[in-house]
Structures are given as C-alpha cells and as structure tokens.
C-alpha positions in Angstrom: 0.0 0.0 0.0 1.3 3.5 -0.7 3.2 5.1 2.1 3.8 1.7 3.7 6.8 0.5 1.8 4.9 -1.5 -0.9 3.0 -1.1 -4.1 -0.3 -2.5 -2.9 -3.3 -0.1 -3.0 -5.0 0.9 0.3 -7.1 -1.7 2.0 -9.5 0.8 3.7 -10.9 4.3 3.1 -13.0 6.7 5.1 -16.5 7.1 3.6 -16.8 10.8 3.9 -20.3 10.8 2.6 -21.5 9.0 5.8 -20.8 12.1 8.0 -24.4 13.3 8.7 -24.7 15.2 12.0 -28.3 16.4 11.5 -30.5 15.9 14.5 -27.8 14.8 16.8 -27.5 16.3 20.2 -24.0 17.3 21.5 -23.6 14.3 23.8 -24.8 11.8 21.2 -22.6 13.3 18.5 -19.6 13.3 20.8 -20.1 9.6 21.6 -20.5 8.8 17.9 -17.3 10.7 17.0 -15.4 8.8 19.7 -16.7 5.5 18.3 -15.6 6.4 14.8 -12.2 7.5 16.1 -11.7 4.2 17.9 -12.1 2.3 14.7 -10.1 4.8 12.7 -7.2 4.7 15.2 -7.0 0.9 14.8 -6.7 1.3 11.0 -4.3 4.2 11.2 -2.0 2.0 13.4 -2.0 -0.5 10.5 -1.1 2.3 8.0 -3.8 1.0 5.7 -6.5 3.6 5.5 -6.8 6.6 3.2 -9.1 9.6 2.8 -10.5 11.7 -0.1 -8.5 14.9 -0.5 -11.8 16.7 -0.3 -13.2 15.0 2.9 -13.1 18.3 4.9 -15.5 19.9 2.4 -18.4 17.5 2.9 -21.6 19.0 4.2 -22.3 17.3 7.5 -25.3 19.6 8.5 -27.4 22.2 6.9 -25.0 24.9 5.6 -22.1 23.3 7.5 -19.0 21.6 6.2 -16.9 19.2 8.2 -14.2 21.9 8.4 -16.7 24.3 10.2 -17.6 21.8 12.8 -14.4 20.0 13.5 -11.8 22.7 13.0 -13.8 25.9 13.9 -16.1 24.4 16.5 -19.3 25.7 14.9 -22.7 24.1 15.4 -23.7 21.4 15.6 -21.7 21.3 18.7 -19.5 18.4 19.7 -17.1 17.8 22.6 -13.8 19.5 22.0 -11.7 16.5 22.9 -13.6 14.2 20.5 -13.4 16.6 17.5 -9.7 17.3 18.0 -9.0 13.6 18.4 -10.8 12.9 15.1 -9.0 15.8 13.4 -5.6 14.4 14.5 -6.4 11.0 13.2 -7.8 12.1 9.9 -4.8 14.4 9.3 -2.6 11.3 9.6 -4.4 9.5 6.8 -2.9 9.9 3.3 -5.1 10.8 0.4 -6.0 8.1 -2.2 -5.1 8.8 -5.9 -7.7 11.0 -7.5 -6.1 10.6 -10.9 -7.1 7.0 -11.5 -8.9 6.6 -14.8 -12.6 5.9 -14.6 -13.3 6.9 -10.9 -17.1 7.5 -10.6 -18.6 10.7 -9.1 -21.9 9.0 -8.5 -22.6 5.6 -6.9 -25.7 3.7 -6.1 -25.4 2.2 -2.6 -27.9 -0.6 -2.1 -30.5 1.3 -4.1 -29.7 4.8 -2.8 -28.0 7.2 -5.3 -25.2 9.2 -3.8 -23.5 12.0 -5.5 -19.9 12.8 -4.6 -19.4 9.7 -2.4 -15.9 9.8 -3.7 -14.3 7.2 -1.4 -17.1 4.7 -2.0 -16.4 5.3 -5.7 -12.7 4.6 -5.1 -13.5 1.4 -3.3 -15.8 0.3 -6.1 -13.1 1.1 -8.7 -10.5 -0.9 -6.8 -12.9 -3.8 -6.4 -13.3 -3.8 -10.1 -9.6 -4.5 -10.2 -10.1 -7.4 -7.8 -8.7 -5.6 -4.8 -11.4 -5.2 -2.2 -11.4 -2.0 -0.2 -13.4 -1.5 3.0 -15.2 1.7 3.8 -15.1 3.0 7.4 -18.4 4.9 8.1 -19.7 7.2 10.7 -21.2 5.1 13.4 -24.8 6.4 13.2 -25.1 5.1 9.6 -27.2 1.9 9.4 -25.0 0.2 6.8 -22.8 -2.7 7.7 -21.1 -5.7 6.0 -21.1 -6.5 2.3 -23.4 -4.1 0.4 -24.0 -3.9 -3.4 -22.6 -0.7 -4.9 -23.2 0.2 -8.6 -21.6 2.8 -10.8 -21.0 3.4 -14.5 -18.0 1.5 -15.9 -16.4 4.0 -18.2 -14.8 1.2 -20.3 -18.2 -0.2 -21.3 -20.5 2.7 -20.5 -22.8 0.3 -18.6 -23.5 0.2 -14.9 -21.6 -2.4 -12.9 -22.3 -3.7 -9.4 -19.7 -4.8 -6.9 -20.1 -5.8 -3.2 -18.3 -3.3 -0.9 -17.6 -3.9 2.8 -18.8 -1.1 5.2 -17.7 -1.1 8.8 -18.2 1.1 11.8 -16.6 -0.9 14.6 -13.2 -2.5 15.1 -14.5 -6.1 15.5 -15.8 -6.1 11.9 -12.2 -6.0 10.7 -11.9 -9.7 11.2 -15.0 -10.5 9.1 -13.6 -8.4 6.3 -10.1 -9.9 6.3 -11.4 -13.5 6.5 -13.8 -13.1 3.6 -10.9 -12.0 1.3 -9.5 -15.5 1.2 -12.3 -16.6 -1.1 -13.3 -13.2 -2.6 -9.7 -12.5 -3.8 -8.8 -16.2 -4.2 -5.7 -15.8 -2.0 -2.9 -18.0 -3.3 -0.9 -20.5 -1.2 2.3 -18.3 -1.0 0.2 -15.4 0.4 -1.9 -17.4 2.8 0.1 -17.1 6.0 0.7 -13.4 5.6 -3.1 -12.9 5.1 -3.8 -15.3 8.0 -1.7 -13.2 10.4 -3.8 -10.2 9.6 -7.1 -12.0 9.9 -6.2 -13.9 13.1 -4.1 -11.7 15.3 -4.5 -13.9 18.4 -2.9 -16.9 16.6 0.7 -17.6 15.9 1.7 -19.6 12.8 4.7 -22.0 12.8 7.1 -21.5 10.0 6.9 -25.2 9.1 3.2 -25.1 8.1 2.6 -26.3 4.6 -0.6 -27.1 2.7 1.4 -29.7 0.8 1.2 -32.0 3.9 -2.6 -32.2 3.5 -4.2 -34.9 1.4 -5.7 -32.8 -1.4 -3.4 -29.8 -1.1 -4.3 -26.1 -1.0 -7.3 -25.9 -3.4 -9.2 -28.5 -1.5 -8.4 -27.4 2.1 -8.0 -23.6 2.1 -11.5 -22.6 3.0 -11.8 -25.4 5.6 -8.6 -24.2 7.2 -10.0 -20.6 7.3 -13.1 -21.9 9.1 -10.9 -23.8 11.7 -8.8 -20.8 12.3 -11.9 -18.6 12.8 -13.3 -20.9 15.5 -10.0 -21.4 17.2 -9.3 -17.7 17.2 -12.7 -16.6 18.4 -13.9 -19.3 20.7 -11.2 -21.8 21.9 -9.7 -19.8 24.7 -13.1 -18.7 26.0 -14.4 -22.3 25.9 -11.4 -23.5 27.9 -12.1 -20.9 30.6 -15.8 -21.5 30.8 -15.4 -25.2 31.0 -12.3 -25.2 33.2 -10.4 -27.0 30.5 -12.6 -30.1 30.5 -11.9 -31.6 27.0 -15.3 -33.1 26.3 -17.2 -29.9 27.3 -14.9 -27.8 25.3 -15.2 -30.1 22.3 -19.0 -30.1 22.6 -19.1 -26.3 22.6 -16.8 -25.9 19.7 -18.9 -28.5 17.8 -21.7 -26.0 17.8 -19.8 -24.1 15.1 -20.0 -27.1 12.7 -16.5 -28.3 13.2 -14.9 -31.3 14.9 -12.1 -30.0 17.2 -10.7 -32.2 19.9 -7.6 -33.2 21.9 -5.9 -36.6 21.3 -7.5 -39.7 22.7 -6.3 -41.2 26.0 -4.9 -44.1 23.9 -2.7 -41.8 21.8 -1.7 -39.7 24.9 -0.4 -42.9 26.5 2.3 -43.3 23.8 5.2 -40.8 24.5 7.0 -41.4 21.2 3.8 -40.8 19.2 2.9 -37.7 21.2 6.3 -36.2 20.3 4.9 -35.9 16.8 2.7 -33.2 18.2 5.6 -31.1 19.5 6.5 -28.1 17.4 9.6 -25.9 17.7 8.9 -22.2 17.4 11.3 -19.4 18.2 13.5 -21.7 20.2 10.6 -23.1 22.3 8.7 -26.3 22.1 4.9 -26.4 22.0 2.6 -29.4 22.2 -0.1 -29.2 19.6 -2.4 -32.0 20.5 -5.7 -30.2 20.0 -6.7 -30.5 16.3 -9.5 -29.9 13.8 -10.5 -32.8 11.6 -11.7 -32.3 8.1 -12.7 -35.9 7.8 -12.6 -38.8 10.2 -9.3 -40.2 8.9 -8.0 -37.4 6.7 -6.5 -33.9 7.2 -5.8 -32.2 10.5 -4.9 -28.7 11.8 -3.0 -29.1 15.1 -2.8 -26.3 17.6 -1.6 -25.6 21.1 -3.3 -24.3 24.2 -3.1 -20.6 24.9 0.4 -20.1 26.1 2.0 -17.3 28.2 5.2 -17.6 26.1 3.1 -16.3 23.3 1.4 -13.7 25.4 -1.6 -15.9 25.7 -1.9 -16.6 22.0 -2.4 -20.0 20.4 0.2 -21.6 18.1 -1.1 -23.2 14.9 1.6 -25.8 14.7 0.9 -28.6 12.2 -1.0 -29.0 8.9 -1.0 -32.7 8.1 -3.0 -35.6 6.5 -2.8 -37.7 9.7 -0.3 -38.3 12.5 0.3 -41.7 14.1 -2.1 -42.6 16.8 
C-alpha cells in the first residue's frame, strides 16, 4: 500500500459521505465521533487507510461543512476532545489517488443514489480491479457488511455492481479480512501473511505447509479458514468457561459445525507418538495435540493451548494428512 513500503493499494478508506450530523444532540454526536475514532485509530496504526483529499468539504449539517464543525467548533456542537482527536487521526491519513482513470462521481449504494461519495467510488473502482477496499463509516449510519454498490463502468458505458464492505466498529475487521481468502482467491504463497492479519491472536509455525494435507491447497484452504476462525474466536473462551474439561470444550466448539478435539487417551499414553505433536517455534517447544478434523481419517490442523510464552496466544503448529495414533 502507498506510504507503507509497498505497491499495494490501500485496503481501507473513510466514507466521507457518511458524516451526517443532522438531528444529533451534542452528547450523542460526541459519543459517535469517539466510536468512529476508535475504529479509525485501529486502522491508522495498521497504516492501511486513506481519505479523499476533499473530505473536509463534505456538508455534514445544513450549511455546515466538516471543516466548520471539526476545526472551527461551529454548530452542531461536539465535545472539544472528541473533535480534536478525530482531526488528528484524519490528518494522519494519506489521500488516495484521485487521478485513477474511470473513478465515478456518483454511486448507487444498495438502491440509494449518492453524489460525490468519492471514497465509495474509489472502493468500487479498486474492487473492479479485484482488490477489495473496505469503507469506514460514521457510526450512526445503518450500513454494515457487504453491500451492493453500482456505478458506471467507463470502459463499457454500462452500470456495474460490486459488493463493498462497510464497517463502523473494530470487530468487523476480522470479518472483512477473513472473507478475502475466497473473494480474492488468495494463493498459497500469500496465505500465512493474510492469516496473520485475519487472526491476530494466533501464531503460525514456519513449518506449516498445505502440501502436507491430502488434497493440497485448493481443497483445504476454505476449511482451514473456518478452523482458524473458530479457534481464534472461541477456543480460549471455551477452555475458561469449562475449566479445560476436554469433552465440554469439544462439545461447545462443535456448535460451530467443526470437529475439534484433543488426542484420545490411547494416543496420549504413547510418548513417542505424542512427540509428533511437538512443534519448535522461536527456540521453544509447544505441544499441539488439539486439532481440527476435516474428515474422520483425513487432514488435520493441530494447535496448542493458549500459552504465556506467546502472550496468551495459540500456536497453529501442524498441517497434516494424519499423524500416528
């Protein structure tokens, strides 16, 4: 992405057309600006979000541009700390390239025509190039997730529709990143880099390889994403709730449509075989006996318990057809 040491386009933009302050009392508007800034700060820290060069000129209330409210403190009133925080964060965001050929001025967002929603148009244009861009919106807007956006394709003269991701809160980042594995058909060499972004509470062993599965990457990628999603979001919590009791944890995780379990007592009684579940990572050894099963006797993802050596994160240690039991 520009400004981050690489040539990849930005992954997120601020949807400046979502800033509508009409009818909001000062306390409510202050809270919403803080919510927006929380999400923006998370993206600024990733150096992956850009803004329209014209964002400050957007009319956010009758006869008021964003500049008037945020920089000059004019009505509608908002808490000083909240508006200055947002200004600081927005000022840190680079502008996306306005000279790209074919950028639309008008878009149709889920049936609603919007003039000068420039950043949504940029996201639509990038998606046409098979690079999805998420739009960060002002938190009062009732628009979330994948939404159809249409604009005129200047190369054909015809309208074209793409699904664009809109988010207003930090937790939605995970949904966006995880959906890109399929939407952008992420290749095997890029999988682990994308996985580190989509699953920040997981650690991935360098030795992982889809070639160790029966069926390889094409057959197992989407299943692996599902396993990682459940392990990332629910495994540590289930361990805590059920005091580490394996059967109870396994039953709860099964509610997500996956078979995740530790090794059987028979396997655990064999030290030499259990050593196959040991993974070296950064000079430390981790036992990865918990595993997700794709099929009863075929393909496993092995992972550790949350470990203080990893700041409480979980090591994804082994991709394999099947280990000895």
